[in-house]
C-alpha positions as CSV (number, residue, x, y, z in Angstrom):
1,M,23.3,-5.7,-37.9
2,T,23.6,-7.3,-34.2
3,T,22.0,-5.7,-31.5
4,T,23.8,-4.5,-28.3
5,Y,21.8,-4.9,-25.1
6,G,22.5,-3.4,-21.6
7,P,22.8,-5.8,-18.2
8,I,18.7,-5.5,-18.1
9,G,18.1,-6.6,-21.8
10,R,20.7,-9.3,-21.0
11,L,18.6,-10.2,-18.4
12,G,15.6,-10.5,-20.1
13,R,17.1,-12.6,-22.9
14,Y,18.2,-15.2,-20.1
15,T,14.8,-15.4,-18.7
16,A,13.6,-16.2,-22.3
17,T,16.1,-18.7,-22.9
18,H,15.9,-20.2,-19.3
19,F,12.2,-20.7,-18.7
20,R,12.3,-23.9,-16.9
21,T,15.4,-22.4,-14.5
22,V,13.4,-19.7,-13.6
23,A,9.9,-20.8,-12.7
24,L,11.6,-23.5,-10.6
25,G,13.3,-20.9,-9.1
26,W,9.9,-19.0,-8.2
27,L,7.8,-22.1,-7.5
28,L,10.6,-22.6,-4.9
29,V,10.0,-19.3,-3.2
30,A,6.2,-19.9,-3.7
31,V,6.3,-23.2,-1.9
32,V,8.2,-22.3,0.8
33,L,7.5,-18.6,1.9
34,G,3.5,-20.0,0.7
35,F,3.9,-22.2,3.2
36,F,4.1,-19.5,6.2
37,A,2.0,-17.6,4.7
38,P,-1.4,-18.4,6.2
39,K,0.2,-17.9,9.7
40,V,1.0,-14.5,9.0
41,E,-2.6,-12.8,10.4
42,K,-2.0,-14.2,13.9
43,A,1.5,-13.2,14.1
44,L,1.3,-9.9,13.4
45,S,0.8,-7.4,16.2
46,G,-1.9,-4.8,17.2
47,A,-0.5,-2.4,18.9
48,G,3.4,-0.5,18.4
49,W,1.6,2.9,18.0
50,E,4.3,4.5,20.3
51,A,7.4,6.8,19.8
52,T,10.1,4.6,21.0
53,G,12.3,6.5,23.3
54,S,9.7,8.6,24.7
55,E,8.9,9.5,28.6
56,S,5.2,7.7,28.1
57,V,6.8,4.6,27.1
58,A,9.6,4.4,29.9
59,A,6.5,5.7,32.6
60,R,4.5,2.5,30.6
61,K,7.5,0.2,31.7
62,A,8.2,1.3,35.2
63,I,4.5,1.1,35.8
64,D,4.5,-2.6,34.3
65,Q,7.0,-3.6,36.7
66,N,6.1,-1.6,39.9
67,F,2.4,-1.7,39.9
68,Q,1.3,-5.1,38.6
69,G,1.2,-4.0,35.3
70,L,-1.5,-1.4,35.5
71,S,-0.3,0.5,32.8
72,S,-1.9,1.8,29.2
73,S,-2.0,-2.0,28.1
74,A,-3.9,-3.0,31.2
75,L,-7.5,-4.1,30.3
76,M,-10.6,-2.3,31.4
77,V,-13.6,-4.0,31.9
78,V,-16.7,-1.9,32.3
79,V,-19.9,-2.9,33.8
80,H,-23.0,-1.0,33.6
81,S,-26.6,-1.3,34.4
82,P,-29.2,1.5,33.6
83,T,-31.8,-0.2,36.1
84,Q,-29.1,-1.8,38.6
85,T,-26.6,-1.0,41.0
86,T,-23.5,-2.5,42.7
87,K,-25.7,-3.6,45.6
88,D,-27.9,-5.8,43.2
89,P,-27.0,-9.3,43.5
90,A,-27.3,-9.8,39.3
91,F,-24.7,-6.7,39.1
92,Q,-22.5,-8.9,42.0
93,R,-22.8,-11.7,40.1
94,V,-21.1,-10.2,36.9
95,I,-18.7,-8.9,38.6
96,A,-17.6,-11.8,40.2
97,S,-17.5,-13.7,36.6
98,T,-15.9,-10.9,35.4
99,E,-13.0,-11.3,37.6
100,A,-12.9,-14.9,37.5
101,T,-12.8,-14.8,34.0
102,L,-9.6,-12.5,33.7
103,K,-8.1,-14.1,36.3
104,A,-8.3,-17.1,34.5
105,D,-6.2,-15.7,31.6
106,H,-2.2,-16.1,31.6
107,R,-1.3,-12.6,30.2
108,V,-3.1,-11.1,33.3
109,K,-1.0,-10.0,36.0
110,N,-3.8,-9.4,38.6
111,V,-7.3,-8.0,38.8
112,V,-8.4,-4.9,40.6
113,A,-11.6,-5.2,41.7
114,P,-14.2,-2.0,41.2
115,R,-13.8,0.6,44.4
116,P,-15.8,3.1,45.5
117,G,-14.5,6.8,44.9
118,T,-12.3,5.7,42.1
119,S,-13.7,2.7,40.1
120,I,-17.4,2.7,41.0
121,S,-19.7,5.6,39.8
122,R,-21.5,7.8,42.5
123,D,-25.0,6.6,41.7
124,G,-23.9,3.2,41.6
125,H,-24.4,2.1,37.9
126,T,-21.5,1.9,36.6
127,A,-18.3,-0.4,37.6
128,I,-14.9,-0.7,36.6
129,V,-13.0,-3.7,36.7
130,Q,-9.0,-3.4,35.7
131,A,-6.5,-6.3,34.9
132,G,-3.1,-5.3,35.1
133,A,-1.0,-6.9,32.3
134,A,1.5,-9.4,32.6
135,A,3.1,-8.9,28.8
136,D,3.7,-6.5,26.4
137,A,1.3,-4.0,24.4
138,N,1.0,-6.4,21.5
139,T,0.3,-9.1,23.6
140,M,-2.2,-7.5,25.5
141,V,-4.5,-7.0,22.1
142,R,-4.0,-10.6,21.2
143,A,-5.6,-11.1,25.2
144,A,-8.4,-8.2,24.1
145,D,-8.9,-10.5,20.8
146,D,-9.8,-13.5,22.8
147,L,-11.6,-12.1,26.3
148,K,-14.2,-9.4,24.6
149,T,-16.5,-12.2,23.3
150,K,-15.9,-14.2,26.6
151,L,-16.7,-11.1,28.8
152,H,-19.6,-10.1,26.4
153,R,-21.2,-13.4,27.2
154,L,-21.5,-12.8,30.9
155,Q,-23.8,-10.1,30.5
156,G,-27.6,-10.4,31.3
157,D,-30.4,-9.6,33.5
158,G,-30.3,-5.9,32.5
159,V,-26.1,-5.5,33.1
160,Q,-23.8,-4.8,30.4
161,V,-20.4,-6.1,30.3
162,S,-17.8,-4.0,27.8
163,L,-14.0,-4.0,27.3
164,T,-12.2,-0.9,26.9
165,G,-9.0,1.0,27.4
166,A,-5.9,1.3,24.9
167,S,-6.1,-2.9,24.0
168,G,-10.0,-2.9,23.7
169,M,-9.8,-0.4,21.2
170,W,-7.0,-1.0,19.2
171,S,-8.2,-4.7,19.6
172,D,-11.7,-3.6,18.1
173,F,-10.2,-1.3,15.4
174,N,-7.6,-4.1,14.1
175,T,-10.7,-6.4,13.7
176,A,-13.1,-3.6,12.0
177,N,-10.2,-2.9,9.5
178,R,-9.3,-6.2,8.9
179,T,-13.3,-7.0,7.7
180,A,-13.3,-3.6,5.7
181,M,-10.0,-4.8,3.8
182,M,-11.9,-8.0,2.7
183,K,-14.7,-6.0,1.8
184,S,-13.1,-3.8,-0.1
185,E,-10.8,-6.7,-1.8
186,L,-14.2,-8.2,-2.6
187,F,-15.6,-4.9,-4.3
188,S,-11.9,-4.4,-5.9
189,W,-10.8,-7.5,-7.6
190,P,-14.0,-7.7,-10.1
191,V,-13.4,-3.8,-11.2
192,T,-9.8,-4.5,-11.2
193,M,-10.4,-7.4,-13.9
194,V,-12.6,-5.4,-16.0
195,I,-10.1,-3.0,-16.4
196,L,-7.3,-5.4,-16.7
197,V,-9.2,-6.8,-19.7
198,L,-10.0,-3.5,-21.3
199,A,-6.4,-2.4,-20.5
200,F,-4.5,-5.2,-22.0
201,G,-6.8,-6.1,-24.5
202,S,-6.4,-9.7,-23.7
203,L,-8.0,-12.3,-21.0
204,V,-4.4,-13.7,-21.1
205,A,-2.7,-10.9,-20.6
206,A,-4.6,-9.7,-18.5
207,G,-3.8,-12.9,-16.3
208,L,0.0,-11.7,-15.8
209,P,-0.3,-8.8,-13.1
210,L,-2.4,-11.3,-11.3
211,M,0.1,-13.8,-11.3
212,L,2.8,-10.9,-10.2
213,T,0.4,-10.0,-7.8
214,I,-0.5,-13.2,-6.1
215,L,3.3,-14.5,-6.4
216,G,4.1,-10.7,-4.6
217,L,1.8,-11.3,-1.8
218,M,2.2,-14.9,-0.6
219,A,6.0,-14.1,-0.8
220,S,5.5,-11.0,1.0
221,A,3.1,-12.5,4.1
222,G,5.3,-15.5,4.3
223,T,8.4,-12.8,4.6
224,L,6.3,-11.0,7.3
225,Y,5.6,-14.4,8.9
226,L,9.1,-14.8,9.5
227,G,10.0,-11.7,10.4
228,T,7.6,-11.6,13.2
229,K,9.6,-14.1,14.7
230,V,12.7,-11.7,15.0
231,L,10.6,-8.0,15.7
232,D,6.9,-7.1,16.3
233,I,5.2,-6.5,13.0
234,S,1.9,-4.3,12.9
235,I,-1.3,-5.8,11.0
236,W,-1.3,-2.7,8.6
237,A,1.9,-4.1,7.2
238,M,-0.1,-6.3,5.6
239,N,-2.8,-4.3,4.4
240,F,-0.2,-2.0,2.9
241,A,1.7,-4.8,1.3
242,L,-1.6,-6.1,-0.2
243,M,-2.6,-2.9,-1.6
244,F,1.0,-2.1,-3.3
245,A,1.5,-5.6,-4.7
246,L,-1.7,-5.3,-6.4
247,A,-1.3,-1.6,-7.8
248,L,2.4,-2.0,-8.8
249,G,2.0,-5.4,-10.3
250,I,-0.8,-4.0,-12.1
251,D,1.8,-0.8,-13.2
252,Y,4.8,-2.9,-14.2
253,A,2.9,-5.5,-16.2
254,L,1.1,-3.1,-17.9
255,F,4.1,-1.4,-19.1
256,I,6.4,-4.3,-19.9
257,V,3.5,-6.1,-21.6
258,M,2.6,-2.9,-23.9
259,R,6.6,-2.8,-24.8
260,F,7.1,-6.5,-25.7
261,R,3.7,-6.4,-27.8
262,A,4.9,-3.7,-29.7
263,A,8.4,-5.4,-30.1
264,L,7.0,-8.8,-31.1
265,F,3.8,-7.5,-33.5
266,G,5.3,-4.8,-34.4
267,T,9.0,-5.3,-35.7
268,H,8.7,-8.8,-36.0
269,E,11.6,-9.6,-33.8
270,P,12.3,-13.0,-32.5
271,V,10.7,-13.5,-29.3
272,E,14.0,-13.7,-27.5
273,D,14.7,-10.6,-29.0
274,A,11.4,-8.9,-28.2
275,V,11.9,-10.0,-24.8
276,A,15.6,-8.5,-24.6
277,E,14.6,-4.8,-26.2
278,T,11.6,-5.0,-24.0
279,M,13.9,-5.0,-20.7
280,D,16.4,-3.2,-22.3
281,T,13.8,-0.4,-22.5
282,A,10.5,-0.7,-20.3
283,G,12.1,-3.0,-18.1
284,K,15.3,-0.4,-16.9
285,A,12.5,1.9,-16.3
286,V,10.5,-0.5,-13.9
287,L,13.2,-1.2,-12.4
288,F,14.2,2.8,-11.9
289,S,10.5,3.3,-10.7
290,G,11.2,0.3,-8.1
291,V,14.0,1.7,-6.6
292,T,12.1,4.7,-6.3
293,V,9.5,3.5,-4.2
294,L,11.9,1.5,-2.1
295,I,13.6,4.8,-1.2
296,S,10.7,7.0,-0.6
297,L,9.7,4.6,1.5
298,T,13.0,3.9,3.1
299,A,12.6,7.4,4.5
300,V,9.3,6.7,6.7
301,M,11.9,4.2,8.6
302,L,13.5,7.7,10.3
303,V,10.4,7.9,12.4
304,P,11.0,5.9,15.4
305,S,8.0,4.0,15.9
306,P,7.4,0.2,15.6
307,A,4.2,0.6,13.7
308,F,5.7,3.4,11.1
309,R,8.6,1.1,10.7
310,S,7.0,-2.2,10.1
311,M,4.1,-0.5,7.9
312,A,7.1,0.5,5.6
313,L,8.6,-2.8,5.9
314,G,6.1,-4.7,4.5
315,I,5.5,-2.7,1.7
316,M,9.0,-2.5,0.6
317,I,8.8,-6.3,0.9
318,A,5.6,-6.6,-1.7
319,V,7.7,-4.0,-3.8
320,I,11.0,-6.1,-3.7
321,F,9.1,-9.3,-4.6
322,I,6.7,-7.8,-7.2
323,L,9.8,-6.0,-8.8
324,A,12.1,-9.6,-8.8
325,A,9.2,-11.4,-10.4
326,T,8.6,-8.3,-13.1
327,M,12.3,-8.6,-14.1
328,T,12.3,-12.3,-14.2
329,L,9.7,-14.3,-14.2
330,L,7.3,-11.8,-16.2
331,P,9.7,-11.7,-19.5
332,A,9.9,-16.0,-18.8
333,V,6.4,-16.3,-19.2
334,L,5.9,-14.0,-22.1
335,A,9.1,-15.6,-23.8
336,K,6.8,-18.6,-23.4
337,L,3.6,-17.2,-24.6
338,G,5.0,-15.7,-27.6
339,P,2.1,-14.6,-29.8
340,K,-0.4,-16.3,-27.6
341,V,-0.5,-13.5,-25.2
342,D,-3.1,-11.9,-27.1
343,N,-5.0,-15.0,-27.1
344,V,-8.9,-14.5,-26.0
345,S,-8.5,-10.9,-27.1
346,L,-11.6,-8.3,-27.4
347,P,-12.3,-7.1,-30.9
348,W,-10.9,-3.9,-31.5
349,V,-7.7,-4.9,-30.2
350,H,-4.2,-4.4,-32.9
351,Q,-1.3,-6.4,-32.4
352,G,1.9,-4.1,-32.3
353,E,-0.1,-1.0,-31.2
354,H,2.6,0.5,-29.1
355,R,1.7,4.2,-30.2
356,S,-1.4,5.4,-29.3
357,A,-3.0,7.6,-32.3
358,R,-5.2,9.0,-29.7
359,F,-2.5,10.0,-26.9
360,A,-0.4,11.1,-29.9
361,A,-3.2,13.8,-31.1
362,W,-3.4,14.7,-27.4
363,G,0.5,15.5,-27.3
364,E,-0.2,17.3,-30.5
365,R,-2.5,19.6,-29.2
366,L,-0.8,20.2,-26.1
367,W,2.1,21.0,-28.3
368,K,0.4,23.7,-30.2
369,H,-1.6,25.3,-26.8
370,P,0.8,25.1,-24.0
371,L,0.7,28.1,-22.2
372,A,-3.6,27.5,-21.9
373,F,-3.7,24.0,-21.2
374,G,-0.5,24.5,-18.6
375,A,-2.7,27.8,-16.9
376,I,-5.8,25.2,-16.4
377,A,-3.7,22.1,-14.7
378,V,-1.8,24.9,-12.2
379,V,-4.6,26.7,-11.7
380,V,-6.9,23.9,-10.4
381,L,-4.1,22.1,-8.5
382,L,-3.6,24.9,-6.5
383,A,-6.9,26.2,-5.8
384,L,-7.2,22.4,-4.4
385,A,-4.1,22.5,-2.3
386,F,-5.1,25.9,-0.8
387,P,-7.2,24.2,1.9
388,V,-3.6,22.2,3.0
389,L,-2.3,25.5,4.7
390,G,-5.1,25.0,7.4
391,L,-5.2,21.1,7.9
392,K,-5.2,20.3,11.7
393,T,-3.5,16.6,12.8
394,G,-4.5,14.5,16.0
395,M,-3.9,10.8,17.1
396,P,-7.3,8.7,16.3
397,S,-9.9,8.9,18.7
398,I,-12.5,6.8,19.7
399,K,-14.6,8.0,16.4
400,V,-12.3,5.4,14.4
401,V,-13.9,2.6,16.3
402,P,-18.0,1.3,15.1
403,T,-20.3,2.8,17.4
404,S,-21.5,-0.8,18.5
405,D,-18.0,-2.1,19.3
406,S,-17.2,-3.0,23.2
407,S,-14.4,-0.6,23.4
408,R,-16.6,2.2,22.0
409,V,-19.8,1.6,24.4
410,G,-17.2,1.0,27.5
411,Y,-15.6,4.3,26.8
412,T,-18.8,6.2,26.6
413,Q,-20.4,4.8,29.5
414,V,-16.8,5.8,31.7
415,Q,-17.5,9.1,30.4
416,Q,-20.8,9.7,31.6
417,A,-20.3,7.9,34.5
418,F,-16.9,9.8,35.6
419,G,-16.2,12.6,33.5
420,K,-15.2,13.5,30.0
421,G,-11.2,12.7,30.7
422,A,-11.7,9.5,32.4
423,P,-11.1,7.4,29.7
424,G,-7.8,8.9,28.9
425,A,-6.3,9.5,32.6
426,I,-2.9,10.6,33.0
427,Q,-0.3,8.2,35.0
428,I,2.5,9.9,37.0
429,A,5.3,7.3,37.6
430,T,6.8,8.9,40.6
431,T,8.6,7.9,44.2
432,Q,6.8,7.8,47.5
433,A,9.0,10.5,48.4
434,D,7.5,12.9,46.0
435,A,3.7,11.4,46.0
436,A,2.5,14.5,47.8
437,R,4.0,17.0,45.8
438,V,3.0,15.4,42.6
439,T,-0.4,14.9,43.7
440,A,-0.4,18.8,44.8
441,I,0.8,19.5,41.4
442,A,-1.6,17.9,39.5
443,K,-4.1,19.4,41.2
444,A,-3.2,22.5,40.7
445,D,-3.1,22.5,37.0
446,P,-6.2,23.8,35.3
447,G,-6.3,21.3,32.6
448,I,-7.2,18.3,35.3
449,A,-10.5,17.7,37.1
450,R,-9.6,15.1,39.6
451,V,-6.7,13.4,41.0
452,M,-6.7,9.8,42.6
453,P,-5.0,9.2,45.9
454,A,-1.2,8.4,45.2
455,M,-0.9,3.9,44.9
456,P,2.1,2.5,46.4
457,G,4.2,0.5,44.4
458,A,7.3,-1.8,44.6
459,G,10.9,-0.7,45.3
460,G,9.3,3.0,46.8
461,A,7.4,4.0,43.8
462,A,4.2,5.7,43.6
463,L,1.4,5.9,40.9
464,V,-0.6,9.2,40.6
465,Q,-3.6,8.8,38.2
466,A,-4.8,12.5,37.1
467,V,-8.1,12.8,35.2
468,P,-8.2,15.7,32.6
469,G,-11.0,17.9,31.9
470,A,-11.2,17.7,28.4
471,D,-12.1,14.7,26.0
472,P,-8.5,12.3,25.9
473,S,-8.6,13.4,21.9
474,S,-8.5,17.0,22.3
475,K,-5.3,19.4,22.0
476,A,-6.0,20.6,25.3
477,V,-5.0,17.3,27.0
478,G,-1.8,17.6,25.2
479,R,-1.2,21.1,26.6
480,T,-2.0,19.5,30.2
481,I,0.4,16.9,29.5
482,D,3.3,19.2,28.8
483,R,2.2,21.6,31.5
484,L,2.9,18.9,34.1
485,R,6.1,17.6,33.1
486,G,7.3,21.1,33.2
487,A,6.0,21.4,36.6
488,L,6.6,17.9,37.8
489,P,9.7,17.1,40.1
490,Q,12.6,15.4,38.3
491,G,12.4,12.0,37.7
492,A,8.5,11.8,37.5
493,L,7.6,10.2,34.1
494,V,4.2,11.1,32.9
495,G,2.4,8.4,30.4
496,G,-1.1,6.5,30.0
497,S,-2.5,6.3,26.7
498,V,-3.2,9.7,26.0
499,A,0.3,10.6,26.7
500,E,1.5,8.4,24.1
501,N,-0.7,9.7,22.0
502,H,0.6,13.0,22.6
503,D,4.4,11.7,22.3
504,L,4.0,10.0,19.0
505,E,2.2,13.1,17.7
506,T,4.5,15.5,18.7
507,L,7.3,13.0,17.3
508,L,5.3,12.4,13.9
509,S,5.2,16.8,13.5
510,S,8.8,16.9,14.2
511,K,9.6,14.5,11.7
512,T,7.6,15.2,8.7
513,P,9.7,17.4,7.5
514,L,12.9,15.5,7.7
515,V,10.7,12.4,5.9
516,I,9.4,14.7,3.2
517,G,12.9,16.5,2.7
518,V,14.8,13.1,2.6
519,V,12.1,11.9,0.3
520,L,12.2,14.9,-2.4
521,I,16.2,15.0,-2.3
522,L,16.5,11.2,-2.9
523,G,13.8,11.0,-5.7
524,F,15.8,13.9,-7.2
525,L,19.0,12.4,-7.3
526,L,17.0,8.8,-8.6
527,L,15.6,10.9,-11.2
528,L,18.7,12.7,-12.1
529,V,20.5,9.1,-12.6
530,A,17.5,7.9,-14.8
531,L,17.2,11.1,-17.1
532,Q,20.7,12.5,-16.9
533,A,18.8,15.9,-17.0
534,P,18.7,18.2,-13.6
535,I,16.0,20.7,-15.0
536,I,13.3,17.8,-15.8
537,A,14.1,15.7,-12.8
538,A,13.9,18.8,-10.5
539,L,10.5,19.7,-11.8
540,G,9.3,15.9,-12.0
541,V,9.8,16.5,-7.9
542,A,7.8,19.7,-8.1
543,T,4.8,18.6,-10.3
544,N,4.4,15.5,-7.4
545,L,4.7,18.4,-4.6
546,L,1.5,20.2,-6.8
547,A,-0.8,16.4,-6.8
548,T,0.3,15.8,-3.4
549,G,-1.0,19.1,-1.8
550,A,-4.1,18.9,-3.9
551,A,-4.8,15.5,-2.2
552,F,-3.9,16.7,1.3
553,G,-6.6,19.9,0.4
554,I,-9.1,17.8,-0.7
555,A,-8.4,15.3,2.2
556,R,-8.8,18.3,4.8
557,L,-12.2,19.5,3.1
558,I,-13.7,15.8,3.6
559,F,-11.8,14.7,7.2
560,Q,-11.5,17.5,8.9
561,G,-14.5,19.7,7.5
562,G,-16.7,16.8,7.3
563,H,-17.7,17.1,3.8
564,G,-19.2,14.3,2.2
565,S,-18.9,12.3,5.8
566,G,-22.6,11.5,5.2
567,L,-22.1,9.9,1.6
568,L,-18.7,7.6,2.8
569,G,-20.0,7.1,5.9
570,F,-18.0,8.3,8.9
571,E,-18.3,10.7,11.8
572,P,-15.6,13.7,11.3
573,Q,-12.8,13.9,14.3
574,G,-11.8,17.3,13.5
575,F,-8.7,16.9,12.0
576,L,-6.8,14.0,9.6
577,D,-5.3,11.6,12.0
578,A,-1.4,12.9,12.2
579,W,0.3,9.8,10.5
580,G,-1.5,10.6,7.5
581,P,0.8,13.2,6.5
582,V,4.2,11.8,6.8
583,F,3.1,8.0,5.6
584,F,0.6,8.9,2.6
585,F,2.9,11.3,1.6
586,A,5.9,9.1,1.2
587,M,3.4,6.4,-0.7
588,I,1.5,9.2,-2.8
589,F,5.3,10.7,-3.7
590,A,6.1,6.5,-4.5
591,I,3.3,6.4,-6.7
592,S,3.4,9.6,-8.5
593,M,7.5,8.8,-9.1
594,D,6.3,5.4,-10.7
595,Y,4.3,7.4,-13.4
596,T,7.0,10.0,-13.4
597,V,9.6,7.3,-14.5
598,F,7.1,5.8,-16.9
599,L,6.4,8.8,-19.0
600,L,10.0,10.4,-19.1
601,S,12.0,7.4,-19.3
602,S,10.1,7.3,-22.8
603,A,10.3,10.9,-23.4
604,K,14.4,10.4,-22.8
605,E,14.6,7.4,-25.3
606,H,12.6,9.2,-27.8
607,W,15.3,12.2,-27.3
608,D,18.7,10.4,-27.2
609,R,17.1,8.7,-30.7
610,S,16.0,12.1,-32.5
611,H,17.3,15.0,-30.5
612,D,13.8,16.5,-31.5
613,P,12.2,18.5,-28.1
614,K,8.5,17.7,-30.1
615,E,9.2,14.0,-30.7
616,A,10.3,13.9,-27.3
617,M,7.6,14.8,-26.1
618,V,4.9,13.6,-28.4
619,G,6.4,10.3,-28.4
620,A,6.5,10.1,-24.5
621,V,2.8,10.8,-24.8
622,A,1.9,8.6,-27.3
623,H,4.0,5.6,-26.2
624,S,3.7,5.6,-22.3
625,G,0.1,7.7,-22.1
626,R,-2.1,4.6,-22.5
627,V,0.0,2.8,-19.9
628,V,-0.2,5.7,-17.0
629,F,-4.2,6.3,-18.0
630,A,-5.0,2.4,-17.5
631,A,-2.6,2.3,-14.7
632,A,-4.2,5.0,-12.9
633,A,-7.6,3.4,-13.7
634,V,-7.0,0.7,-11.7
635,M,-5.1,2.3,-8.9
636,V,-8.1,5.0,-8.4
637,A,-10.2,1.9,-8.5
638,V,-8.5,-0.4,-5.7
639,F,-8.3,3.1,-3.5
640,F,-11.6,4.2,-3.8
641,T,-13.0,0.7,-2.3
642,F,-11.1,0.9,0.7
643,A,-13.0,4.4,1.3
644,L,-16.6,2.7,1.2
645,S,-15.9,0.6,4.2
646,G,-14.4,0.0,7.3
647,P,-13.4,2.0,9.9
648,L,-11.8,5.9,9.2
649,P,-8.2,5.3,9.1
650,P,-8.7,2.7,5.8
651,K,-11.0,5.8,4.5
652,E,-8.6,8.4,4.7
653,M,-6.2,6.2,3.0
654,G,-8.1,5.4,0.3
655,V,-9.6,8.8,-0.1
656,I,-6.1,10.7,0.0
657,L,-4.5,7.8,-2.4
658,G,-7.2,7.5,-4.9
659,V,-7.8,11.3,-5.1
660,A,-4.0,11.6,-5.4
661,V,-3.4,9.3,-8.5
662,L,-6.6,10.2,-10.5
663,L,-4.9,14.2,-9.9
664,D,-1.4,13.3,-10.3
665,A,-1.9,10.8,-13.7
666,F,-4.4,13.0,-15.4
667,L,-3.3,16.8,-14.7
668,V,0.4,16.1,-14.0
669,R,1.4,13.5,-16.0
670,L,-0.4,13.6,-19.3
671,L,-0.7,17.4,-19.2
672,L,1.5,19.6,-16.9
673,V,4.6,17.7,-17.2
674,P,4.2,17.5,-21.5
675,V,3.8,21.0,-21.3
676,L,6.9,21.5,-19.2
677,L,8.8,19.7,-21.8
678,R,6.8,21.8,-24.6
679,L,8.2,25.0,-23.0
680,L,11.6,24.2,-22.2
681,G,12.4,22.7,-25.6
682,K,16.2,20.9,-25.5
683,W,16.7,22.7,-21.8
684,A,14.7,20.4,-20.5
685,W,18.0,17.4,-21.7
686,W,20.8,20.0,-21.2
687,L,23.4,18.1,-18.7
688,P,26.4,20.2,-17.7
689,K,29.7,18.7,-18.3
690,P,31.0,18.2,-14.9
691,L,27.9,16.3,-14.1
692,A,28.1,14.1,-17.1
693,R,31.5,13.2,-15.8
694,I,30.4,11.7,-12.8
695,L,26.5,10.5,-14.1
696,P,26.8,6.8,-14.8
697,D,25.8,6.7,-18.5
698,V,22.0,5.7,-18.3
699,R,19.8,5.1,-21.7
700,F,16.1,3.7,-22.1
701,G,17.1,2.9,-25.9
702,H,19.2,-0.1,-27.0
703,A,22.0,0.1,-29.7
């Protein structure tokens, strides 16, 4: 009997019979984009954490234009000595050398020397040298990268020099983050290799996901470099691209290789037919999974912030390349390897063992006792999710920077010398005609500790700087900014780094419900198309929310409450970084849907073949349980390595994503969803006739 394959199966057969064409195509991609890949790190931007179109961004542009670049992007250099003052020759020499070093950099527009009453402390032990920005925020972070070492060398004779301010903070944070990512990679790769060998059972097969990952990373890095020629792309885009390329490369390779082995060794089909069958079933599930991941990340684009959009873009580029390589290069390589895919295998590996006896037994156990197991899963998930009701968010404070870095040292010295709110002065851009009124309003506000004399600028502009009475990361400062905006005359713009953080936090709070809603709706629609079953598609999305809520509940206990902070080596801020809920939700949902598609596509395949609810449920667990288990183990290992080193945000990312994958794979996909299939029976696959007429006919088996 002639087997009929769908478009994905036919693509698989084509790649299987045209190995040279496919391999040369990918070699060309690797060479061209790989040429640009090494240049990407220096081209990516270090800033971009702003709300596009906000008042604070408008204020920064106005201040840069009219006040010699003395906006939030300006460089702030703190000269401090516990024993000497600005009247001492050694202290004066360091100040003079600092000014000369800053003036020599082409990215500095002008240098403002320390002045008594404003930038020299009362005791004379601390002085601030400011350097106006002659370029945009991203370029000024690069300037901080280059200047902080030169400035550090100027200190001596008991006088310290520390580059701080927003540009200095982002420079130090990005450096610490880059170092942490490298350490995490050193930890994760050996662990990943061990798990891969155990999961695949052979060294040859274990190398396939690494092939996908390396190729995906080279292509992604090269593409991101070319992208920097058109727009600013955050350095975080590469970090997240690395993480997702590794995670999805392993996921997709596991699913494809396991199915290929079953077709090749289990049914003894010719290699080309085994590849075609694999792609017509597992390949189709991978395609839906990849599209789901892309859709989830597309929703992040709704947040109008350069850093957010470029991070989502970086992950999407990595996913596209990994998906394309999985759909073309991987089947071609499998066809070329044939039976050699199991070379250098472990002693206990059995060829063609697609249906796991252990997971089949687990499926049978769930079928017999669905209520007991389902109740356990729901109670545990709800209990873990409960703390999320008290979750607080805020923009990253100086605590995300290592204590020994110059930006944090300088920040602390400024606070001790000029007051708690001094590192986050509020900048009010106004006109000279309104300067006196603006000054009076600022002085009258209870949240303001001190107001600087109005500074005249070009074109009749004036700049009033107000020092808040609370730490810049405090919620009280945000309330102060809102009060000032409500009281100031029309046309006055409130800016500064603290206002930019406040505006971004406000934007994130307003956009989070929209992003979550879009992700849920689009995820449901894609599952509906894939599974042709509205009830189980809706429950697949709903169960994702349980795992996500539980992950954020644990995140609240750790990062807001500080539980385990000593073990993880971080200083709690008292809140979760504001970008976490929206961005991590999209990432968690994308990964969760990955497993959802794998499990339910297998259930759908068994249902279409047997129309037996038990066979659909038990068969899905037996055939995809091992893949979900192994893929989750690798992901958890990779994510948790990010929690072991580096600044706070990567720790948040590693813990939240690692916990989410752990809970989703083991409590949701391998327990709760099979239980729901058992309880729903045939109704899990019910499809109303009106809906059947408009949905495309998607099947995960082949005729």
